[in-house]
N, C-alpha and C positions, 0 to 999 in steps of 0.2 A: 593479494593487490597490495598497492605499493604505497602507503599512508605516512610514512616517515617522513617530517619534515612539514607536510602539505596543514594549509590553515587549518582552525577550526571555524566553523560558522558562528555566528553573534547570535542565531536567531530560535537557537534551543534554550527552552524553559524546562526545569527539572521541578517537579511535583511530585518527587519520591519522599515516600519517609519510612526508613527502613526496609527491612529485607524479607519481615514476615508477612504470615500469609494475611490478607487482606480481612477486615472482621465481615462476618456476612457470607465469607465464600472461603471460609475453612471446611473441607472434608467434602472438597466437591474438584476445581480446578480443569485445568487445561485437559490432561488425560482423560479422561471418561466422555470429555465434550469436542473433542481434537475433530471428528467431520462435520459438527453442528459449525465449529470455529471457522473453519479451512471453507464450508460451504460461504462463510459471510469474508473471508480472508479478501484484502484489497477492494473492496466493495467502495461507494459512495452513496448510495441511496440512504440518508439518515433514518427511514422510515422501517427499516428492517435493521438498524445497527443498535437499535437504544431499549434499556427494559425502564419498563416504568414501574411507582409505587417504592421509589426512593425516595428519600429528601433531597431537593433539589439542590445543587451547588458543593452538598457535602461529601467530603474526600475521603473514601472509607478507607485507612488505611493502618497503620501503625504508626504509633511515633518515633523521633528517634532519627538519625544523621542517616542518608545514604549507606546500603550496603557495598563498601570500601570495592569488592572484588567486580561491580557494574561499572566501577570507574570507567576499567578500558572502553567496557560496550558504550560507555558514555561518549568517550573521544571517538572512535570510531563513525556514531552516529554523526557526529558533530563535524566530521573532516568531510563523509560521505556527503553530508548535507552543504556543504561549503563547495565542492566539484556540481553541483548539482546549480549550485546560483551560480558558478562560472558557466556551467555550460548554455545555460538556458538567457543569462542574461548577451553570452554572445550572439545565439540565434533570435532574438529576438532584438539584438541591435542590426542584425544584418538588413532585418526588416524594416530599418526604420520606430521600431515601437522599445519600451523601457519595461524593464522586466521588475514587478515586483515580489519578492521572495515570498514564500508562506515561516510563519514559523512554525516548528517540530516540536510537539508538546512530549516530554517523558513522565509517565505517570508508573504506579501500581496499582493493580487492584480494581480502582474504580476511578471516574472522574466528569466533574461537568466540563460539556462542551459547547460552545453555541450550538449545535445541535440538540442538545438534551443530552442528560446521564447516561454514562457509557462506563462497562466491566470490559475488565480485559480479554473477558471472553469471545467477543466481537474481533479479536485481530485488530490490527492495525487500518485506520481509517483516517478518512480526510473528511472536512466538515467544512461545506462552502462558505456558510452562514457566518463563521469566522473564520475563514481562509487558513486554518493552520490543521496538521498532521499529527496523528494520535499516535503512539506509541508504545505498550510496554513492553521492557526489554525483554521477560520473559519468555513471550512471543519467537523468539530465535531461536534459543533451547528446544522448545516444543516442534519449531519449521523442520530443526533437523532430526531430532530423534521421532517425532510421530509422521513427517512427513517425507522423509527422507533426501530431506534438502539440505546438508550439510553446507559447508563454507563461508567465505565474508565477502565473497560477491554474490552471494543468493540472497542474504543479508539487504545489501548492496541494492538490487533491483526490487526487493521489496520498498524498499525506504524509493526510490527511482521512480518505483508504481505510481505511491502514493503522491508524490511534488508534480507526476502526470496529471493527475485528477485537478493538479490547484492549475497546473497552465490551461485545462480547460476551461477550469474557471476562470480565468484572466481572459481568457481570448472570447470567451460568452456561450463556449459549447456547451457548458451544462446547463443555463440558464434556457437555452434554445430545446435542448432536450426535454427537460422539465416541460414546457410549454407544448411538446410532443407529445407527448407520453398522456395527454389529458386528453379523457375520454375514448382512450384507447383500451382493448380489452389485456387481460394479465398477459397472456402470451404477446400480443405485439409491444406491449411494455417493456418485459423481460428481454424481446429483443432486443433492441434499443439498446438497453443496458448491456447487454451484451456488447453492442459497436462500441460503448464509450467506453468499458474495460479494454478492450483489443486495441484500442487510442491509445489510453494509459500503456498498455504494455510495447506500444509503439515506440511514444515518447520516451519510455525508457532503454529500449535502443538506439534513439537518438543522443540520452543520455551517454551510452556506454562507446557512443563512436566518437563521442567530444572530448572523452577523457580516457583517451588509448594511455596518456603518460604515467598513470598509475597503474595499470592493467596487468597481469602477471599470468604464464601460459597455465590454461584451464581455468582463469576467470569467467572466459564467456560460456564455456561445458555449466559451470555450475549455476549461472545463470540461466541459461536454456533449460536443466533441470529442473529447476525452481519455476519455470514458469508449468513446465509441463506437469510437475506435481501438484496443481493445486488446476489444473482443468475440470471442469465439470463432469464429465464424464469420467473422469478416471475417479472423481470424489464419489458421484453419485455409483461407480461399481461398488466402490470400496464398503460407501454405509447401506447399501441394501440391494445389492446384485443385478441394476438394471440400470437403465439408461433412458433418461426423459428426457431428449434434447429440448422438447416447446418448456422445458422450465429452468433450463441455462441462463443464467445470469453471467457469468461470467467469461462462457469462450469454451471449449472443448481444449484437453491437452496441444493438438497439434494445430487450432488457431490461435493460439496464445504463443506457442513457440513461434508458429510463422509470423505474425506479426511483430515480437521483440526483433527476429532476424530481421523483417523489413526496414526496423526504424538505425538497427545496426549497419547494415549493406551499404543504405541508401546515404545517410547523413542526413535525408532531404524530408523538414517537415509537411511538405506538400504529398511525400509519398505516406505520411500517416491517416488517410481519409478516409477513415473505415465507413463512414456514413455515404459516400460518395462512390459506393459500391454496389451491388445486386445483392452479392451476398459475401459475410467478411471470409 
């Protein structure tokens, strides 16, 4: 991505405190938990994202200044977030609406969100209660090493996907889905959640379509690779050697790639209606 000279969003909140291992997480980490992490990757349901038993509101990290090595990543995140603000601001204006962008919270180890206490092992997530995206920058390194999804555009895709959940929240889609899930079976609830995730992938494709000015050769391929890497079928096959479609919560690799490309190719938000089809 060509981000030199691009503006940085003012909506990044940096809660990091140094680069050491967070208290209470030392000795574990993403490496041994990667398949669990990725199973939750890019999700929006707070009930599967947060752990209990920790002191509410406590930021469990070491004291000290942010690691200088993370500064370039912070700038990258701020610039990518700015491109989502520009893209969705324009898309909303075209439909006579006003886009209110989310904040993006950078944290290390663990943090408190409007949806509860969360640890970095859950991966990036969007909290609809406080309308913020949460990201531990260490996830980008694990995405490359553990998931085989390298590249700056792959990282940008993750941010754009989470912002896609914010767009859903702005449009009232998340509230309607939560209402529809009440009284449904687990399998039916999972099927609805898959449609939520695929629409966010389509919204990420829309963002890419509206951000052509910063794209370089190979960027789209990085995004497609990242979308495929986090498909439920691929993750389940790696984790246990079998695939259970009724347990999917994010969609298969083929579905995620297809919906990302749908937004990218069409540039039309109406083409991202994953709920208006018999099968996504």
